C-alpha positions as CSV (number, residue, x, y, z in Angstrom):
1,X,100.2,78.7,61.6
2,X,96.9,76.9,60.8
3,X,95.5,78.3,57.5
4,X,92.0,79.2,57.8
5,X,89.3,80.2,55.3
6,X,88.8,83.5,53.8
7,X,86.1,85.6,52.0
8,X,86.6,88.4,49.1
9,X,83.8,90.9,48.4
10,X,83.8,93.3,45.3
11,X,81.1,94.8,44.2
12,X,80.2,95.2,40.4
13,X,79.2,98.3,38.7
14,X,75.7,96.8,37.9
15,X,75.1,95.2,41.4
16,X,72.7,96.5,43.2
17,X,73.0,94.5,46.4
18,X,74.6,96.0,49.6
19,X,77.9,94.9,51.0
20,X,75.8,93.1,53.9
21,X,73.7,91.5,51.7
22,X,77.2,90.1,49.3
23,X,79.0,89.1,53.0
24,X,75.2,87.2,53.9
25,X,75.6,85.1,50.6
26,X,79.1,84.5,51.0
27,X,78.8,83.3,54.2
28,X,75.9,81.2,53.8
29,X,78.2,79.7,50.9
30,X,80.7,78.6,53.4
31,X,78.3,77.3,55.6
32,X,77.2,75.2,52.9
33,X,80.9,74.0,52.5
34,X,80.9,73.0,56.0
35,X,82.7,75.8,57.5
36,X,81.0,77.5,60.5
37,X,84.0,80.0,62.1
38,X,84.6,83.5,61.5
39,X,86.6,83.5,58.0
40,X,89.1,86.3,57.3
41,X,87.6,88.8,55.0
42,X,89.0,90.9,52.6
43,X,87.0,93.8,51.2
44,X,87.6,95.4,47.9
45,X,84.2,96.7,47.6
46,X,83.1,99.7,45.1
47,X,87.0,98.4,43.2
48,X,86.9,98.0,39.2
49,X,87.7,94.2,38.3
50,X,89.7,95.7,35.3
51,X,93.7,94.4,35.1
52,X,94.6,97.9,34.3
53,X,93.1,99.4,38.1
54,X,94.6,96.7,39.9
55,X,97.1,98.7,41.9
56,X,93.8,99.6,43.6
57,X,92.3,96.5,45.1
58,X,94.9,96.4,47.7
59,X,92.7,93.5,49.4
60,X,93.3,91.4,46.4
61,X,97.1,91.6,46.8
62,X,96.9,91.1,50.5
63,X,94.6,87.7,50.0
64,X,97.5,86.5,47.0
65,X,100.3,87.5,49.9
66,X,98.2,85.4,52.6
67,X,97.7,82.5,50.1
68,X,101.9,82.4,49.3
69,X,102.3,82.3,53.1
70,X,100.2,79.6,53.5
71,X,97.8,81.3,55.7
72,X,94.6,80.8,53.6
73,X,92.6,77.1,53.4
74,X,90.0,78.2,50.9
75,X,88.6,81.5,49.4
76,X,85.0,82.1,48.9
77,X,83.6,84.5,46.8
78,X,79.8,84.7,45.4
79,X,80.5,84.4,42.1
80,X,83.5,83.6,40.2
81,X,83.8,86.9,38.6
82,X,84.1,88.8,41.8
83,X,87.9,87.7,41.8
84,X,88.5,90.1,39.0
85,X,87.5,90.9,34.9
86,X,91.0,89.5,33.6
87,X,91.4,85.9,32.5
88,X,95.4,86.6,32.7
89,X,94.7,87.7,36.6
90,X,92.7,84.3,37.1
91,X,95.3,81.9,35.7
92,X,97.6,83.5,37.8
93,X,95.5,83.2,40.8
94,X,94.3,79.9,40.0
95,X,98.3,79.0,39.8
96,X,98.9,80.3,43.4
97,X,95.8,78.8,44.8
98,X,96.9,75.3,43.2
99,X,100.6,75.5,44.0
100,X,99.7,76.1,47.6
101,X,96.9,73.7,48.1
102,X,93.9,76.3,48.2
103,X,90.4,75.8,47.3
104,X,88.2,78.3,45.5
105,X,84.5,78.1,46.3
106,X,81.4,80.2,44.7
107,X,77.9,79.6,45.2
108,X,78.2,76.8,42.0
109,X,80.6,74.9,44.3
110,X,84.7,74.2,44.4
111,X,86.3,75.8,41.1
112,X,89.4,74.2,41.8
113,X,88.4,70.8,41.2
114,X,90.5,69.6,38.5
115,X,87.0,68.6,36.2
116,X,85.4,72.3,36.1
117,X,89.2,74.1,36.1
118,X,87.9,74.6,32.3
119,X,84.6,75.8,32.7
120,X,85.8,78.4,35.2
121,X,88.5,79.4,32.9
122,X,85.8,80.0,30.1
123,X,83.6,82.0,32.9
124,X,86.3,84.2,33.4
125,X,87.4,84.4,29.5
126,X,83.7,85.7,29.1
127,X,84.0,88.1,31.5
128,X,87.3,89.6,30.4
129,X,85.7,89.7,26.9
130,X,82.6,91.5,28.1
131,X,84.5,94.0,30.1
132,X,87.0,94.9,27.2
133,X,83.7,95.0,25.0
134,X,82.2,97.8,27.7
135,X,85.0,99.8,27.5
136,X,85.1,100.1,23.8
137,X,81.3,101.3,24.0
138,X,82.0,104.0,26.8
139,X,85.0,105.2,24.6
140,X,82.7,104.7,21.7
141,X,80.0,107.0,23.7
142,X,82.5,109.8,24.8
143,X,83.7,110.1,21.2
144,X,80.2,110.9,20.4
145,X,80.0,113.2,23.1
146,X,83.0,115.4,22.4
147,X,81.9,115.4,18.5
148,X,78.5,116.9,19.5
149,X,79.8,119.1,22.0
150,X,77.9,117.6,24.9
151,X,78.6,119.1,28.6
152,X,80.6,116.0,29.9
153,X,80.7,115.4,33.8
154,X,78.7,115.8,36.8
155,X,77.2,119.7,36.7
156,X,78.8,121.9,38.8
157,X,77.3,123.2,42.2
158,X,74.9,125.8,40.4
159,X,74.0,123.8,37.7
160,X,71.9,121.3,36.5
161,X,71.3,118.9,32.9
162,X,68.8,120.5,30.7
163,X,66.1,118.4,29.8
164,X,66.0,117.1,26.9
165,X,63.2,115.6,24.3
166,X,63.2,112.1,24.3
167,X,62.8,110.0,20.7
168,X,60.3,106.7,20.8
169,X,62.9,104.2,22.6
170,X,63.3,107.2,25.5
171,X,66.7,108.3,25.0
172,X,67.5,112.2,25.0
173,X,67.6,113.8,21.4
174,X,70.1,116.9,21.2
175,X,72.9,118.2,22.8
176,X,73.6,117.7,26.6
177,X,74.3,121.1,28.1
178,X,74.5,122.5,31.7
179,X,71.9,125.4,32.7
180,X,71.7,127.3,35.9
181,X,69.9,125.5,38.6
182,X,67.9,128.0,40.6
183,X,68.0,125.6,43.9
184,X,71.7,126.1,44.2
185,X,72.4,129.7,45.0
186,X,76.5,129.6,44.3
187,X,75.9,133.9,45.3
188,X,75.6,133.2,48.6
189,X,78.5,130.7,48.7
190,X,80.4,133.4,47.5
191,X,79.3,136.2,49.6
192,X,79.5,134.0,52.4
193,X,83.2,134.0,51.6
194,X,83.7,137.3,51.2
195,X,82.4,137.6,54.9
196,X,84.3,135.4,56.4
197,X,88.1,135.9,54.5
198,X,88.7,132.0,53.9
199,X,86.8,128.9,53.1
200,X,86.9,127.0,55.9
201,X,85.1,130.2,57.6
202,X,82.6,130.7,54.9
203,X,82.2,126.8,55.5
204,X,81.1,127.5,59.1
205,X,79.1,130.5,58.1
206,X,76.6,128.4,55.6
207,X,76.2,126.0,58.3
208,X,75.2,127.5,60.9
209,X,72.5,130.1,58.9
210,X,71.1,127.1,57.0
211,X,69.6,129.4,54.1
212,X,71.5,127.5,51.2
213,X,72.5,123.7,51.5
214,X,75.1,122.1,49.8
215,X,74.3,119.3,47.3
216,X,74.3,116.5,49.8
217,X,73.0,116.5,53.4
218,X,73.2,120.1,55.3
219,X,77.1,120.5,56.5
220,X,79.2,122.5,54.3
221,X,82.7,121.5,53.9
222,X,85.6,123.4,53.4
223,X,86.7,121.6,50.4
224,X,83.2,122.0,49.0
225,X,83.4,125.8,49.3
226,X,86.9,125.7,48.0
227,X,85.6,124.3,44.4
228,X,82.8,126.5,44.4
229,X,84.5,129.7,44.7
230,X,87.6,129.0,42.9
231,X,85.4,128.0,39.9
232,X,83.6,131.4,39.8
233,X,85.9,133.7,41.0
234,X,89.9,132.8,40.6
235,X,91.9,133.8,37.8
236,X,95.7,133.9,38.9
237,X,95.5,135.3,42.2
238,X,92.5,137.0,43.9
239,X,92.6,139.8,46.0
240,X,92.3,137.5,48.9
241,X,95.2,135.7,48.2
242,X,93.5,132.3,47.2
243,X,95.8,130.2,45.1
244,X,94.9,127.9,42.7
245,X,96.7,124.6,40.6
246,X,98.0,126.8,37.6
247,X,97.9,125.1,34.3
248,X,101.2,125.0,32.7
249,X,102.7,124.3,29.0
250,X,104.8,121.7,29.7
251,X,102.6,120.3,32.8
252,X,103.8,116.5,33.3
253,X,105.8,116.6,30.7
254,X,109.9,117.0,31.5
255,X,112.0,114.3,32.7
256,X,114.7,114.6,35.4
257,X,118.1,113.2,33.4
258,X,119.7,112.1,36.8
259,X,116.7,110.2,38.5
260,X,114.0,110.3,35.7
261,X,111.4,111.7,38.1
262,X,108.6,114.2,36.1
263,X,109.8,117.7,37.3
264,X,107.1,119.8,39.1
265,X,105.7,123.1,38.3
266,X,106.1,126.2,40.2
267,X,105.3,129.6,39.0
268,X,107.5,132.5,40.3
269,X,107.9,135.5,37.8
270,X,107.4,132.6,35.1
271,X,106.8,129.1,35.2
272,X,109.7,127.0,36.5
273,X,109.8,123.4,36.9
274,X,112.2,121.5,39.4
275,X,113.0,118.1,40.6
276,X,111.6,117.6,43.9
277,X,114.2,114.9,44.7
278,X,116.9,117.5,43.8
279,X,115.2,120.0,46.3
280,X,115.7,117.6,49.1
281,X,118.8,115.8,48.5
282,X,122.0,118.1,48.2
283,X,123.6,115.1,46.5
284,X,121.4,115.6,43.5
285,X,123.7,116.7,40.5
286,X,123.0,120.5,39.9
287,X,121.2,122.3,38.2
288,X,117.7,120.6,38.9
289,X,115.4,123.2,37.8
290,X,114.8,124.7,34.7
291,X,112.6,127.9,33.6
292,X,109.5,127.2,30.5
293,X,111.5,129.9,28.7
294,X,114.7,128.3,28.3
295,X,112.9,124.9,26.6
296,X,110.0,126.4,24.6
297,X,111.5,127.1,21.7
298,X,113.1,123.3,21.6
299,X,109.2,122.4,22.1
300,X,108.0,124.5,19.5
301,X,110.6,122.9,17.3
302,X,109.5,119.3,17.9
303,X,106.0,119.8,17.9
304,X,106.1,121.5,14.4
305,X,107.1,117.8,13.0
306,X,103.9,116.0,13.9
307,X,102.7,114.6,10.5
308,X,99.4,112.7,11.1
309,X,98.6,110.6,7.7
310,X,96.5,112.8,5.3
311,X,93.9,109.7,5.1
312,X,92.4,110.0,9.0
313,X,89.3,107.8,8.0
314,X,91.7,105.3,6.8
315,X,93.7,105.4,9.9
316,X,90.9,104.4,11.8
317,X,89.4,101.7,9.6
318,X,92.8,100.0,9.6
319,X,92.7,100.2,13.6
320,X,89.2,99.1,13.9
321,X,90.2,96.4,11.8
322,X,93.3,95.6,13.8
323,X,91.8,95.7,16.8
324,X,89.2,93.2,15.9
325,X,91.8,90.7,15.0
326,X,94.0,91.1,18.7
327,X,90.3,90.8,20.3
328,X,89.8,87.8,18.3
329,X,93.5,86.4,19.1
330,X,92.6,86.8,22.7
331,X,89.3,84.4,22.4
332,X,91.2,81.7,20.8
333,X,93.7,81.8,23.8
334,X,91.4,81.5,25.8
335,X,89.9,78.3,24.3
336,X,93.2,76.8,23.6
337,X,93.9,77.0,27.1
338,X,90.5,74.9,27.9
339,X,91.2,73.0,25.2
340,X,94.7,72.3,26.7
341,X,96.7,73.4,24.0
342,X,98.6,76.1,25.7
343,X,100.3,76.6,29.2
344,X,99.6,79.4,31.4
345,X,102.5,81.0,31.1
346,X,102.2,81.2,27.6
347,X,99.0,82.7,27.8
348,X,99.8,84.9,29.6
349,X,103.3,86.3,27.9
350,X,101.1,86.4,24.5
351,X,98.3,88.2,26.5
352,X,100.8,91.5,27.7
353,X,102.3,91.4,24.0
354,X,98.2,91.8,22.5
355,X,97.6,94.0,25.5
356,X,101.2,96.2,24.2
357,X,99.7,96.4,20.6
358,X,96.0,97.3,21.5
359,X,97.4,100.2,23.9
360,X,99.5,101.2,21.0
361,X,96.2,101.4,18.9
362,X,94.5,103.6,21.2
363,X,97.6,105.8,21.5
364,X,97.5,106.5,17.7
365,X,93.9,106.9,17.9
366,X,94.4,110.1,20.3
367,X,96.5,111.3,18.1
368,X,94.5,111.2,15.3
369,X,92.3,114.0,17.1
370,X,95.0,116.5,17.9
371,X,95.0,119.6,15.9
372,X,97.9,119.9,13.0
373,X,98.8,123.3,14.6
374,X,99.3,124.8,18.2
375,X,98.5,128.4,18.3
376,X,101.2,129.1,20.6
377,X,100.5,132.8,21.4
378,X,96.3,132.6,21.7
379,X,95.8,129.6,23.4
380,X,95.8,128.8,27.2
381,X,98.6,127.0,28.5
382,X,96.4,124.2,29.6
383,X,95.0,124.2,25.9
384,X,98.6,123.8,24.5
385,X,99.5,121.0,27.5
386,X,96.6,118.7,26.5
387,X,98.1,118.6,23.0
388,X,101.4,117.9,24.0
389,X,100.5,115.2,26.1
390,X,98.2,113.7,23.6
391,X,101.6,113.7,21.5
392,X,104.5,112.9,24.1
393,X,104.8,110.9,26.9
394,X,107.3,112.9,27.8
395,X,110.3,115.3,26.9
396,X,114.0,114.3,27.9
397,X,116.4,116.4,29.7
398,X,120.0,116.6,29.6
399,X,122.6,117.2,32.4
400,X,122.1,120.9,31.8
401,X,118.6,120.3,31.8
402,X,118.0,121.0,28.1
403,X,115.5,119.1,25.6
404,X,117.3,116.3,23.8
405,X,114.7,113.7,22.9
406,X,110.8,113.6,23.0
407,X,109.0,110.1,23.7
408,X,106.2,110.5,21.0
409,X,103.3,108.2,21.5
410,X,103.3,107.0,17.9
411,X,107.2,107.6,16.6
412,X,106.3,107.0,12.7
413,X,104.3,110.4,13.3
414,X,107.6,112.2,13.7
415,X,108.9,114.2,10.3
416,X,112.5,114.1,10.2
């Protein structure tokens, strides 16, 4: 099989150009490079370049597989960071391309040229660093918004953001709140549901009558009606028999001792958690389900062992200092690669170690915000679950489906 060139498309969050505009720009790069045919197209449009979200970049994986099968001769991209925003991933991609004699060409020329490898690695290191700083800024902003009590996310149908006064620089002042939007008639949607008796019927009725419009377009979908009705009407089970995904105290926590899968919640007369594999496979050992009432006492006892260090401010200050040290180490790794002091494999290994410690710091920061006591009778199951999942990664069950250990995100904060 003759290898052919390929183009890779990916949109940055701050990029305003259309997909066609980026494709035209990459095709112009290919023409300047002397290629006039139709290249293979790998499209990850609207996919993040964050390595943590690499699984969603299916076209990127397909491109790498094609390179390793010697089906690709050249990869054209508009700019280098369209290939991603991870130094570790770039070094791996560069190595694969070199092993299979594949050129990487962007608007500045060939980046696999030995004389330009150093500058390409520095650019990717800078892109990696900027992505991490952007994530830190976003996380800080989210913490401040939560502390201020802001309404987060897009306003639901029937609501709109409250106009806030602006400071001298044009930034909003005061708490972000959602207020009713008179242009979006929730009552009419609920009335259509009552008349039709189903989500799909209500969607068809609203579209046909045309008196009330969805937020976008003119056609109502079943899913849109469903979200609105459940937000305003559903508590437990409605008289129309509408079911909604319930909030469970132990949702996504209990782990099957046989196959390691997380148990699924189902409410009968009381919450029950079961292994989906056990339900389908008669060879799966029994029991494969457990009632919440059988494990909740152990859960309460284990949760009471949480002991966060008393000086929260000091914990945060220590973590910020350590995070800065780790980020500085990452930067030095990039420089060491450029200077030829470290090989690619060593940098990948050291980067993974740094990332693991940064993740541990993030877990510790989450746990700092956890309330020290759970009101088991006054809180909703959803509120209890939120705290438990901030403390633990999972609850391990034994063969009798009884708890035997919890996976603490910060093991040192469990009191003996």
